[in-house]
Backbone as numpy.savetxt, mean C-alpha at the origin, in Angstrom:
# Nx Ny Nz CAx CAy CAz Cx Cy Cz
-20.13 -5.71 -16.22 -20.17 -4.76 -17.00 -19.56 -5.03 -18.00
-19.74 -4.83 -20.01 -18.53 -5.57 -20.83 -16.92 -4.45 -20.45
-16.22 -5.47 -20.94 -14.65 -4.84 -20.83 -14.76 -3.62 -22.00
-14.09 -2.77 -21.80 -13.73 -1.57 -22.77 -12.62 -1.32 -22.92
-12.11 -1.70 -24.40 -10.85 -1.43 -25.22 -10.22 -0.23 -25.48
-8.96 0.58 -24.53 -8.30 1.68 -24.78 -7.25 1.88 -25.36
-6.64 2.27 -26.35 -5.60 2.10 -26.65 -4.75 0.31 -26.66
-5.45 -0.51 -27.24 -5.19 -2.02 -27.06 -5.24 -2.43 -25.42
-5.46 -1.91 -24.65 -5.48 -2.18 -23.21 -7.13 -2.65 -22.90
-7.31 -3.92 -22.15 -8.54 -4.36 -21.71 -9.31 -3.29 -20.39
-9.83 -2.59 -20.38 -10.12 -1.61 -18.97 -12.09 -2.66 -18.99
-11.86 -2.68 -17.54 -13.27 -3.49 -16.99 -14.36 -2.24 -16.95
-14.25 -1.57 -16.91 -15.32 -0.53 -17.07 -14.88 0.89 -17.58
-16.24 1.70 -18.03 -15.98 2.81 -19.11 -14.97 3.83 -18.22
-15.41 4.26 -17.00 -14.49 5.08 -16.46 -12.99 4.84 -16.23
-12.46 3.60 -15.54 -11.60 3.22 -15.90 -10.62 3.40 -17.40
-11.58 3.44 -18.74 -11.17 3.37 -19.95 -10.68 4.73 -19.78
-11.99 5.55 -19.13 -11.86 7.12 -19.42 -10.31 7.55 -18.77
-10.49 6.86 -17.59 -9.10 7.58 -16.94 -8.00 7.39 -17.58
-8.16 5.53 -18.19 -6.47 5.17 -19.02 -6.29 6.12 -19.87
-7.32 6.37 -20.75 -7.27 7.69 -22.16 -6.43 9.32 -21.40
-7.29 9.36 -20.65 -6.54 11.15 -20.48 -5.01 10.45 -19.79
-4.82 9.35 -18.65 -3.75 9.46 -18.16 -2.69 9.47 -19.19
-3.17 8.58 -20.40 -2.40 8.71 -21.95 -1.89 10.06 -22.36
-2.83 10.86 -22.49 -2.30 12.18 -22.97 -1.83 12.75 -21.57
-1.80 13.06 -20.32 -1.04 13.33 -19.98 0.44 12.97 -19.85
0.49 11.77 -20.02 1.36 11.28 -20.58 2.60 11.69 -21.65
1.94 12.01 -22.91 2.40 13.08 -23.67 2.84 13.75 -23.32
1.85 15.12 -22.89 1.82 16.15 -22.57 3.56 16.06 -21.80
3.31 15.41 -20.25 4.99 14.98 -19.58 6.00 14.75 -20.57
6.13 13.69 -21.31 7.52 13.75 -22.13 7.76 14.64 -23.24
6.49 15.41 -24.03 7.06 16.45 -24.65 7.61 17.64 -23.83
7.25 17.89 -22.68 7.95 19.16 -21.78 8.75 18.84 -20.97
9.13 17.60 -21.23 10.37 17.07 -20.60 11.67 17.16 -21.80
11.34 17.24 -23.14 12.06 17.94 -23.80 12.30 17.11 -25.27
11.36 15.76 -25.02 11.13 14.49 -26.34 10.36 14.57 -26.99
10.01 13.83 -27.94 8.70 13.64 -29.07 8.55 11.96 -28.30
6.98 11.94 -27.84 6.47 10.43 -27.72 6.31 9.46 -28.90
6.18 10.30 -30.13 5.89 9.61 -30.87 7.60 8.98 -32.03
8.54 9.55 -31.46 9.92 8.37 -31.54 9.96 7.11 -31.22
10.43 6.57 -32.21 10.18 5.02 -31.59 10.20 4.61 -30.65
11.34 4.53 -29.68 12.03 4.47 -28.47 10.70 4.63 -27.41
9.86 5.89 -27.82 9.27 6.41 -27.00 7.61 5.82 -27.03
7.02 5.46 -28.59 5.69 5.82 -28.92 4.82 4.57 -27.67
5.65 3.91 -27.20 4.12 3.32 -26.76 4.53 4.06 -25.02
5.86 4.86 -24.58 5.67 5.06 -23.05 4.55 5.41 -22.55
3.09 6.45 -23.37 2.09 6.65 -22.59 1.52 5.60 -22.05
1.83 4.38 -22.68 1.12 3.08 -22.10 1.26 2.68 -20.25
2.79 3.63 -20.22 3.02 4.04 -18.93 1.46 4.01 -18.04
0.66 4.47 -18.44 -0.85 5.21 -17.93 -1.46 3.86 -17.15
-1.14 2.87 -18.16 -1.79 1.55 -17.21 -1.39 0.74 -15.50
0.11 1.38 -16.19 1.36 0.89 -14.95 0.72 0.94 -14.21
0.56 2.96 -13.95 -0.26 3.54 -12.73 -1.41 3.55 -12.42
-2.46 3.13 -12.95 -3.56 2.57 -12.75 -3.35 1.44 -11.86
-2.40 0.58 -12.37 -1.87 -0.38 -11.21 -1.41 -0.01 -10.08
-0.95 0.66 -10.21 0.18 0.97 -8.95 -0.70 2.14 -7.96
-2.26 2.36 -8.35 -2.91 2.92 -7.61 -4.12 2.25 -8.04
-4.28 1.33 -8.15 -4.99 0.17 -7.83 -6.20 0.18 -6.19
-5.56 -0.03 -5.42 -5.76 1.07 -4.48 -7.60 1.17 -3.86
-6.90 2.65 -4.43 -8.50 3.24 -4.98 -9.71 2.68 -5.01
-9.35 1.79 -5.78 -10.42 1.06 -6.03 -11.11 -0.33 -4.84
-10.60 -0.46 -4.14 -10.91 -1.21 -3.42 -11.48 -0.22 -1.47
-12.11 -1.62 -1.14 -12.53 -1.32 0.06 -12.86 -1.83 0.91
-12.53 -1.23 2.46 -12.37 -3.08 3.83 -13.15 -3.82 3.60
-14.83 -3.67 3.73 -15.73 -4.63 3.64 -15.76 -5.55 2.52
-15.37 -5.37 0.85 -15.13 -6.24 -0.15 -14.41 -6.67 0.03
-12.98 -6.36 0.92 -11.78 -6.72 0.89 -11.78 -8.00 2.15
-12.61 -7.99 3.18 -12.35 -8.72 4.01 -13.64 -10.28 3.62
-14.47 -9.53 3.17 -15.49 -10.89 2.69 -15.66 -11.20 3.94
-16.02 -11.12 4.77 -16.64 -12.23 5.84 -15.31 -13.14 6.63
-14.33 -13.07 6.49 -12.94 -13.36 6.67 -12.90 -13.00 8.24
-13.57 -12.56 8.82 -13.46 -12.84 10.20 -14.00 -14.06 10.83
-13.22 -14.69 12.04 -13.69 -15.57 12.84 -13.77 -15.57 14.23
-14.99 -16.43 15.04 -14.82 -16.01 16.17 -13.85 -17.22 17.13
-13.40 -16.75 17.51 -12.06 -17.81 18.20 -11.42 -17.33 19.59
-11.51 -18.18 20.66 -11.33 -18.05 22.30 -9.69 -18.33 22.03
-9.32 -17.30 21.36 -7.89 -17.02 21.63 -7.09 -15.64 21.55
-6.27 -15.30 22.63 -6.28 -13.99 23.29 -4.47 -13.83 23.19
-4.09 -14.60 22.68 -2.16 -14.11 22.32 -2.24 -13.40 20.97
-1.10 -13.21 21.20 -0.86 -12.46 19.95 -0.47 -13.00 18.93
-1.26 -12.41 17.79 -0.83 -13.05 16.28 -0.19 -12.13 15.31
0.85 -12.53 14.79 1.87 -11.22 13.84 1.84 -12.49 13.00
2.05 -11.27 11.73 2.03 -11.23 10.40 3.42 -10.08 9.92
4.69 -10.72 9.53 5.72 -9.92 9.39 6.11 -10.19 8.35
7.01 -9.20 7.85 7.41 -9.07 6.29 6.95 -9.48 5.20
5.56 -8.52 5.01 4.96 -8.09 4.28 5.47 -7.38 3.31
5.88 -7.64 1.99 6.55 -7.29 1.48 5.03 -5.66 0.18
6.22 -4.70 0.57 4.81 -4.09 -0.61 5.73 -2.99 -0.92
5.05 -2.38 -1.85 5.82 -1.11 -3.13 4.38 -0.06 -3.10
4.75 0.72 -2.83 3.95 1.73 -3.23 4.81 3.41 -3.97
3.77 4.27 -4.12 4.40 5.90 -4.78 4.17 7.16 -4.03
5.30 7.32 -3.74 5.52 8.62 -2.90 4.29 9.89 -3.47
3.81 10.38 -2.40 2.54 11.42 -3.15 3.23 12.40 -3.63
4.64 12.96 -3.06 5.05 14.40 -3.35 6.22 14.37 -4.64
6.42 13.04 -4.73 7.16 13.10 -6.25 7.27 11.60 -7.04
6.15 11.38 -6.87 5.62 9.63 -7.77 6.54 8.90 -7.97
7.79 8.70 -7.13 8.42 7.87 -7.12 8.10 6.69 -6.43
8.95 5.50 -6.85 8.18 4.79 -5.44 9.02 4.63 -4.64
8.29 3.80 -3.31 9.36 3.57 -2.03 8.80 2.31 -1.66
9.47 1.19 -1.44 9.26 -0.59 -1.10 9.92 -0.57 0.33
9.00 -1.62 0.69 10.16 -2.52 2.34 8.90 -3.31 2.75
9.14 -3.41 3.81 8.20 -4.41 4.71 7.03 -4.49 5.60
6.51 -4.12 5.83 5.12 -4.10 7.01 5.33 -5.57 7.43
5.24 -5.07 9.30 5.59 -5.95 10.42 3.62 -5.45 11.21
2.96 -6.78 11.55 1.68 -6.11 12.01 1.04 -7.30 12.41
1.21 -6.87 14.07 0.39 -7.48 14.73 -0.71 -7.07 15.77
-1.29 -8.12 16.54 -2.75 -7.60 16.95 -3.05 -8.38 18.34
-3.74 -8.34 18.90 -4.30 -8.65 19.90 -5.58 -9.34 19.99
-6.01 -10.65 19.62 -7.77 -10.67 19.42 -8.63 -10.15 21.16
-9.50 -9.69 20.37 -10.80 -10.23 21.75 -11.91 -10.65 20.84
-11.87 -11.96 21.16 -12.62 -12.60 20.82 -12.93 -12.84 18.80
-12.01 -12.40 18.91 -12.46 -12.04 16.98 -10.75 -12.60 16.09
-11.28 -12.86 14.98 -9.38 -13.26 14.58 -10.24 -12.94 13.13
-8.66 -12.66 12.14 -9.06 -12.48 10.63 -8.27 -13.10 10.21
-8.19 -13.51 8.72 -8.11 -14.44 7.93 -6.94 -13.94 7.40
-5.24 -14.53 7.79 -4.19 -14.59 7.50 -3.73 -13.30 6.57
-3.98 -14.19 5.49 -4.16 -13.40 3.86 -4.74 -11.69 3.70
-5.69 -12.10 4.56 -6.53 -10.48 4.90 -5.57 -9.78 5.31
-5.07 -9.60 6.38 -3.41 -8.48 7.01 -2.38 -8.32 5.38
-2.47 -9.12 4.92 -1.37 -8.57 3.64 -2.48 -7.85 2.55
-3.79 -7.94 2.22 -4.76 -7.34 1.59 -5.16 -6.07 2.17
-4.57 -5.95 3.04 -5.04 -4.73 3.72 -3.62 -3.53 3.38
-3.03 -4.62 3.76 -1.86 -3.60 3.46 -1.08 -3.50 2.22
-1.69 -4.37 1.17 -2.14 -3.51 -0.34 -2.93 -3.10 -0.73
-3.90 -2.71 -0.10 -4.78 -1.80 -0.28 -4.18 -0.63 -0.05
-4.17 -0.23 1.16 -3.55 1.33 1.25 -1.77 1.54 0.56
-0.97 0.79 0.31 0.15 0.92 -0.26 -0.15 0.94 -1.99
-1.39 0.77 -2.64 -1.43 0.90 -3.96 -2.31 2.36 -3.79
-1.49 3.23 -3.28 -2.08 4.88 -3.61 -1.18 5.43 -3.18
-1.32 6.11 -4.04 -0.33 7.83 -3.67 0.06 7.91 -1.94
1.19 7.94 -1.79 1.05 7.75 -0.25 2.10 8.51 0.51
2.49 8.72 2.28 3.48 9.30 2.51 3.68 7.89 3.80
4.66 7.11 4.12 4.61 6.25 4.77 3.98 6.37 6.13
4.25 7.46 7.08 3.74 8.03 8.33 2.03 7.18 7.99
1.57 8.14 7.39 -0.20 7.69 6.79 -0.13 5.79 6.50
0.18 5.28 5.34 0.43 4.12 5.56 0.40 3.24 7.11
1.40 3.40 7.56 1.32 2.99 9.00 0.10 2.89 9.51
-0.67 4.54 9.92 -1.80 4.70 10.56 -3.35 3.95 9.89
-2.47 3.64 8.73 -4.04 3.36 7.88 -4.53 2.39 7.78
-3.36 1.25 8.23 -3.17 0.12 8.21 -3.59 -0.89 9.79
-3.35 -0.16 10.61 -3.82 0.12 12.09 -5.11 -0.12 12.18
-5.60 1.00 11.51 -6.74 1.77 12.12 -8.06 0.60 10.94
-7.83 -0.29 9.42 -8.01 -0.62 9.03 -8.67 -2.11 10.23
-7.44 -2.28 10.79 -7.52 -3.85 11.25 -8.25 -3.59 12.68
-8.14 -2.80 13.16 -8.97 -2.32 14.19 -10.26 -1.83 13.94
-10.92 -1.29 12.83 -11.97 -1.74 12.45 -12.50 -3.12 12.02
-11.64 -3.90 11.64 -12.72 -5.35 11.42 -12.52 -5.93 12.16
-11.63 -5.72 13.53 -12.13 -7.23 14.19 -11.55 -6.52 15.05
-12.04 -5.06 15.68 -11.85 -4.50 17.02 -11.15 -5.48 18.29
-9.38 -5.34 18.14 -9.22 -6.40 18.83 -8.87 -5.51 20.49
-7.73 -6.23 21.19 -7.64 -5.14 22.27 -6.17 -4.13 21.86
-5.41 -4.82 20.16 -4.50 -3.94 20.09 -3.99 -4.60 19.31
-3.65 -3.02 18.02 -2.76 -3.33 17.30 -1.23 -2.51 17.07
-0.47 -3.60 16.49 0.64 -2.82 16.48 1.30 -2.57 15.50
1.66 -1.77 14.09 1.62 -2.16 12.76 4.01 -1.32 12.75
4.67 -1.55 12.25 5.94 -1.44 11.89 6.42 -1.32 10.70
6.60 -0.28 9.86 7.10 -0.05 8.62 8.39 0.22 8.47
9.30 -0.33 7.52 10.92 -0.33 7.10 10.17 -0.43 5.30
11.13 1.42 5.34 11.04 1.36 3.88 12.11 2.17 3.06
12.40 1.42 1.90 13.46 2.80 1.16 12.78 2.83 0.28
12.91 4.97 0.16 12.48 6.19 -0.57 13.19 5.91 -1.91
13.07 6.31 -2.96 13.31 6.31 -4.29 13.73 7.71 -4.05
13.12 9.09 -3.61 13.10 10.25 -3.40 14.17 10.25 -2.72
14.94 9.67 -1.98 16.16 9.49 -0.62 17.06 9.50 -1.55
16.94 8.08 -2.81 18.24 7.77 -3.62 18.74 8.56 -4.96
17.48 8.34 -5.69 17.62 9.34 -6.73 17.52 11.01 -7.08
17.24 11.60 -6.11 17.05 13.03 -5.97 17.64 13.51 -4.50
17.86 14.68 -4.48 17.63 15.04 -2.90 19.45 14.53 -2.20
18.94 13.83 -1.22 20.16 13.65 -0.49 21.19 12.25 -1.59
19.97 11.99 -1.72 21.11 10.33 -2.83 21.57 9.23 -1.53
20.82 9.43 -0.21 21.43 8.20 0.37 21.07 6.95 -0.21
21.72 5.74 -0.32 21.14 4.75 -1.38 20.77 3.55 0.03
21.02 3.54 1.20 21.49 2.79 1.97 20.54 3.18 3.57
19.86 4.75 3.08 18.82 5.12 3.83 17.48 4.24 4.31
16.86 3.81 5.25 15.82 2.68 5.03 14.97 3.75 6.70
13.62 4.42 6.38 12.83 5.02 7.32 12.38 3.88 8.29
11.68 4.06 9.05 11.29 3.09 9.83 9.99 4.27 10.77
9.17 3.55 10.73 7.55 4.35 11.30 6.72 2.79 11.86
6.26 3.45 13.30 5.74 2.51 13.91 4.48 3.17 14.59
3.27 2.45 14.38 1.70 2.97 15.00 1.08 2.05 15.94
0.62 2.37 17.01 0.27 1.22 17.94 -0.92 2.12 18.57
-1.70 1.20 18.52 -3.19 1.25 18.84 -3.82 0.85 19.98
-4.99 0.87 20.97 -4.78 -0.18 22.47 -4.14 -0.27 23.12
-3.88 -1.70 24.00 -3.04 -2.26 24.13 -1.42 -2.34 24.14
-1.44 -2.05 22.71 -0.34 -1.60 22.15 0.54 -0.22 22.58
-0.06 0.56 22.61 0.18 1.74 22.61 0.55 2.13 24.44
-0.80 1.67 25.34 -0.75 1.70 26.49 -0.27 0.72 27.55
0.23 -0.53 27.17 0.93 -1.44 27.80 2.37 -1.43 27.59
3.69 -0.80 28.02 5.08 -1.21 27.60 5.16 -2.59 27.46
4.88 -3.36 28.33 5.26 -4.96 28.25 4.64 -5.85 26.36
3.79 -5.01 26.61 3.15 -5.86 24.77 3.41 -5.34 24.10
3.88 -3.72 24.21 4.62 -2.83 23.02 6.17 -3.95 23.10
7.12 -3.64 24.07 7.63 -4.70 24.16 8.30 -6.08 23.38
6.99 -7.21 23.47 6.66 -8.12 23.25 7.00 -8.14 22.00
5.74 -7.58 21.11 5.66 -7.24 19.85 6.37 -6.50 19.16
7.62 -5.78 19.48 8.80 -5.09 18.98 10.02 -6.62 18.94
9.61 -7.09 19.77 10.94 -8.58 20.50 10.69 -9.89 18.76
9.36 -9.85 18.48 9.36 -10.54 17.82 9.10 -10.51 16.40
9.05 -9.10 15.84 8.99 -8.74 14.59 10.92 -9.06 14.32
11.65 -8.81 15.53 12.76 -9.03 15.30 13.66 -10.06 15.12
12.47 -11.51 15.20 13.31 -12.86 15.68 13.17 -13.06 13.78
């Protein structure tokens, strides 16, 4: 498909070009209703934030099958696999301000393992959407389960929310921790404790 240029920015599909144009117009409206003039020299390029928003929400364009791209391997390994400290950035769906943090993801294989980079890519796919941390945690766990049907999955996310820093209670050091366990991680206390211990080391 031929690239489309909108406001000087190359878009890779007519659909994205239309979305970009509409978002630029929406930003002009937002700036105007904030009490400023988007034509002011310092603001003239601000509607270009539409391009940034498309990037922040690019996870809507991804799907699990394309992301995995066959990186599932049969392996006789049944001990825990953990990828921790996966950095991510997302947008709170309530206030459209960022929250950022780290995801710690573990699973017990059931004859199949997943390419390690794909675990980070799953995190990226779901974090690059309008989100709440609780749902993000659950979506990552369920996607990993769908991809390789492991014996169990555990996901822990630690994040700082700008909606708590810049507005409301304005607590700059508050960290929100969420967890979601599936399979043996939920059912077996020792497995869960091993996972939680390993992600802290």
